[in-house]
N, C-alpha and C positions, 0 to 999 in steps of 0.2 A: 412514879414508875407505872402506875395504872394509866395515867394520862398518856404517857409515852407509848404504851402498848396499844391504847385505843387510837392514837394518831397513826401508828404504823398500820393498824388494821384498816383504818379509813383510807390511807394511801393505797394499800394493796387492793381493797375492794373497788376503789375508783378506777385503778388501772384495769382490773378485771372487767368492770362494767364497760369501759371505753374500748376494750379490745374484744368485746363479744358479749360479755355478761352472762354466758350460759353455764359457767362452771361454778359450782358451789365451792366455797373456800375451804371448809373443813371437811375432810373425808368425802370427796365428791362422789364416791361410789354409792353412797347410801341415798335412798330416795326420800329425803326429808329436809326441811329447812334447817339452817344453822345460824348461830349468832353472828352478826355482822355480815351476813350474806347480802350481796347486792346483785340483782339480776335474777333470772329464772333458774329453777332447778335443772340439773343436768338431764338431758334427754335420755329416755330408756325405751323409746318407741319411734317408728318412722314419722308418726304424726307430730310428736313433740319436737323432733328434729326440724321439721318444716316450720312449726310455730316459732321456734327460736330463730331460724333464718329470717322469717318474715318480720319478727320483732326487731332484729338487728338492722334489717333493710330499712324499716320505717324510722328507726332511730337516726341513722345517718342521713336519710332523706330529710327529716325534720331539722337536723342540725344544719344541713346545707341551706335549706330555705330560711332558717332563722338568721344565719350569718349573712345571707344575701340581703334580707330585709334590713338588718342592722347596718350593713354597708350603705344601702340606699338612704337610710335615715341620717347617717353621718354625712354623706355627700350633700344632702339637702340642707342640713343644718349649717354646714360650712360654706357651701357655694351660694346658697340662696337666702342667707340672712339679710337683715336690713342694712347692715354695715357694708356687706359685699355688693349688695344690689339696692342702692338708694332709690332707683327707679324700678318699680316692680314690672315683671313681664306681663304682657297682655295676651299671652298665648291661650287659645281657647281649646285646642285639641291637637293631637298628633296621631295620625292614622297608623303609623308603624307601631308606636307604643301600644295603642289600643288593640291592635291585632295580636301583639305579643302577649299582653296581659290576659287575653282571652284564650289563645291557643296553648300557651305554656301550662297554665293550670289544668286544662283539659288533658294534655299529655301526661301530666303528673298523676292525675286521677286514674288514667288508663294504666299507668305503671303500677299503681297500688291495686287496682281492681283485678288485674289478670292473676297475680299470685294469690290474692285474697280469695277469688272464686275457686281457684285450683285447690287451695287449702280446705275450703268448705266442702268441696266434692270429695276430697280425700277423707274427711271426717265422717261424712254422711253416707257415702257409698260403702256399705259393709261388705268385705270380701267373704267368700265361703268360710264359715266358721269351723274350726277344729275342736273348740271347747266352748260350751255355752254355760253361762252362770247368770242366775236371776238374783238381783240384789233388791231386797225390799227394805225401805227405810221405815223405821218405827220410832216412837217416842220412848227412849232415845237410844237406839242401837240398830244394828243391821242384821238381817237374816239372809244367808246365802243358800240358794238352792241350785243343785246340779241336776237338771232335768234328765240328762242322758244317763245318769247313774242312780237316780231315785234316792237321793238323800239331801238333807238340808241341816243347817246349824245356825245358831245365833252367835254374833260377834259383839262383845261388850268391851268397853275400855277397861284396862287394868287399873285398879286402885294402887296408890303409892306403896302400900304395904305388900302388894303382890308382884310388883315390878322387879325385874332383875336389873343389876347396875347398868347393863348395856342397852336397856330398853328405854326409849324416849317417853318422857312424861306427857300425858294427854294424847298420845298417839298410839302407844302399844295396846294390843287387844289380847283377849284370851284365846280366840280362835281366828286365825288369819285365813283370808281367801287365798287358796293355793292354785297356781296355774303353771303350765310348762313353758319353758323358754322357747322363743322363736316359733310360737304357734299363735294363730289368729284366735283371739278370745272375744266372743260376742257377749256383751253385757246387756241383759234385759233388766230394766229397773222400774219400780213402781213404789208408791207410798201406801202404807197400811192405814194411816190416820190423817196426816196433814202432808203438805208438800215438803219434801226433802230434796237433796241434790247429791248425786254420786260424783265425786271429783278426786282424781289422782293426778297431781301436777306433772310428775315425771313421765306419765303416759300421754299427756295432753288431753285428758278426759274430764269432761264436766257436763253433766246432763241432769235435768230435773227428774225427780221421782214423784210422780203425781198419782194420788189415789184414783182408782178406777181407770187408769190409763197405763199402757206399757210403752215406755220409750226404750230405744236401743242405741248402743254405741259399740265401739270395738277398740282393741289395742293389740299390738304384738310386741311383747317385751323382748328386748334384744340382749339383756344381761340378767343373770341370776342375782338375787338379793331380795330385800324387803323394801317395798315402796309404800309410802304413807300418804293418805289423803284425809279429807274431812267432809262432813256434810256442809254444803255451801249454800244452803237456803235456810234462813232464820225459821226455826220450826218449833220454838218453845223454850222453856227455861233451861233445859239441859242440851240445847243445840250445840254448845261447845264441847260436849262430852260424848260425841258419837263418831269417833275416828274410823278411818278405813285403813286396813293393812293388807297388802297383797304380797304374798311370798312367791317369788318366781324360782322354780327349781328345774333340774334336768328331767328328761323324759323318764329315766329310771326312778328317780325320787318321786316323781308325780304318780307313776304307776303304783309304787308302794304306798304312797299316801292315800290314793283312791281306794285301795283294798281295805285299809284300816278305817277310812271314813265311811265306807259302805256298811261296815259292821257297827260302827259307833253311832251313826246318825241316820240309819235307814228310816224312811218316812212311812212308818207303820202305824202312826197315830198315837204312839206312846212317848214320843219325844217331849221332854219337859219344856215348858215355855220360859223365856228369859224376862218376861214382863216384870215379875216380882224383883228380880235382880236389878233390872234397869231402874226401877224406882228408887234404889238405894244410891244411885250415882250422885 
């Protein structure tokens, strides 16, 4: 029975992959990976939507090139083997073919380069921010600072004994980064000790957090929910235990959360550090 279920899952994932590959199979609304998922996580930002389109475009382009090359190999093997051609051809060149195998690859590269550069500019040209969050990677947790509101807090992975049944293992955290839906969020990121990387797949965000340097990226979440990511730069023994959780809420919920967060985490110098707690992960 288990084998049959896995076979069905494989068939479904294969169909999903070949028809776009952008939809997670189990509960696609949540921004997290799922068992037997094939393809990218569902997009929750304009940047990720374009990334998925570009991924699928390249997939079908590669499939077409592969099938074309396979067809050429079959033709050569069948038409030009020793049995079919006991007297080998003495052809030295063919101008038309030589022009084609130069021009066509150049055109293919242009087809890839244009949307590629467009996507890079979309990722790197940050629009006017409506919310700014500074994410600092530490060994091994994240600290989120909201500079416009003068508060910050640490975000540590939940231990199994602290998780609720609906919270994913190794991804759920005690304090989530909270942002409003459909607002441009600028993320400033740095590292406090070694190089980390801030990455949230559903938003198409991945950028290094480097000590002594501020990098920046952005996203605009188009749906409410919780979206998970992880540190994506090998940063030490607990690298696998510093997840990222971003909770996207309505404007009203965000305003209410801000008021509570200002009182709870005001940066007055008395906020406790999470280093000791992180050492227990």
